[in-house]
C-alpha positions as CSV (number, residue, x, y, z in Angstrom):
1,X,20.9,-3.7,27.6
2,X,18.3,-1.2,25.8
3,X,17.1,-2.2,22.2
4,X,15.1,-0.6,19.9
5,X,12.5,-2.5,17.4
6,X,11.9,-1.3,13.9
7,X,9.0,-3.5,12.5
8,X,7.3,-2.5,9.3
9,X,4.0,-4.5,8.4
10,X,2.1,-4.1,4.6
11,X,-0.9,-5.2,3.8
12,X,-2.4,-6.5,1.0
13,X,-4.4,-4.3,-1.1
14,X,-8.3,-4.3,0.3
15,X,-6.7,-5.2,3.9
16,X,-5.5,-2.1,5.0
17,X,-8.3,-0.9,7.0
18,X,-8.3,-4.2,9.2
19,X,-4.6,-4.2,9.2
20,X,-4.6,-0.7,10.8
21,X,-7.3,-1.6,13.4
22,X,-5.9,-4.8,14.4
23,X,-2.3,-3.0,15.0
24,X,-3.6,-0.1,16.8
25,X,-5.7,-2.7,19.5
26,X,-1.9,-3.4,20.3
27,X,-0.9,0.0,21.2
28,X,-1.8,0.6,24.5
29,X,-1.5,-3.4,25.9
30,X,2.0,-3.3,24.8
31,X,2.4,0.4,26.2
32,X,1.6,-0.9,29.6
33,X,3.9,-3.8,29.4
34,X,7.1,-4.4,32.0
35,X,9.9,-3.1,29.9
36,X,8.2,-1.2,27.4
37,X,10.0,2.4,27.4
38,X,8.2,3.5,23.8
39,X,5.7,1.8,21.1
40,X,4.8,4.2,18.6
41,X,3.1,3.1,14.9
42,X,3.2,5.1,12.0
43,X,1.6,4.9,8.6
44,X,3.4,6.3,5.4
45,X,1.7,9.0,3.7
46,X,1.3,8.1,0.8
47,X,1.1,4.4,1.2
48,X,-1.7,3.6,3.5
49,X,-1.2,0.1,3.3
50,X,2.2,-0.1,5.1
51,X,2.8,0.8,9.0
52,X,5.7,0.7,10.7
53,X,6.4,0.4,14.5
54,X,8.9,2.2,16.5
55,X,9.6,0.5,20.0
56,X,12.5,0.9,22.8
57,X,12.6,-2.3,25.2
58,X,14.5,-2.2,28.5
59,X,16.1,-5.3,27.0
60,X,15.9,-8.1,24.9
61,X,14.2,-10.7,27.4
62,X,11.7,-8.1,27.9
63,X,10.6,-7.4,24.2
64,X,10.9,-11.5,23.7
65,X,8.2,-11.7,26.4
66,X,6.0,-9.1,24.4
67,X,6.3,-11.2,21.2
68,X,5.1,-14.1,23.4
69,X,2.2,-12.4,24.7
70,X,-1.5,-13.3,24.2
71,X,-2.3,-10.1,22.4
72,X,0.6,-10.5,19.7
73,X,-0.9,-14.0,19.3
74,X,-4.4,-12.7,18.5
75,X,-3.6,-10.0,16.2
76,X,-1.7,-12.5,14.1
77,X,-5.1,-14.5,14.0
78,X,-6.5,-11.8,13.1
79,X,-4.4,-10.7,10.4
80,X,-4.2,-13.9,9.1
81,X,-3.4,-13.3,5.2
82,X,-4.1,-9.9,5.2
83,X,-0.3,-9.2,5.6
84,X,2.0,-8.9,2.4
85,X,5.4,-8.4,4.1
86,X,6.4,-8.0,7.6
87,X,10.2,-6.6,8.1
88,X,11.8,-6.6,11.8
89,X,14.7,-5.1,12.8
90,X,16.7,-5.3,16.2
91,X,18.5,-2.3,16.9
92,X,21.4,-1.0,19.3
93,X,21.5,3.0,19.5
94,X,24.8,4.2,18.6
95,X,24.7,8.0,19.0
């Protein structure tokens, strides 16, 4: 069953550019991963420190593989202390 992920990342004040740059690095690598259908990064139009990924995956298992990928670990290390809040929702399409 397909899985949709909504991930919201809020940068600490003054760390917006760092978080933005590190998030953008994830896009081409992740889009090339097995099971990735869609992986789109968004930024809040009024708050440049709030980002959201809208993701679609072929299965939860393939998304879990992504979550354990080296490039995600590198992102976590690069943004350590720069992210104020992270929220992740696993969603199933109903309509």
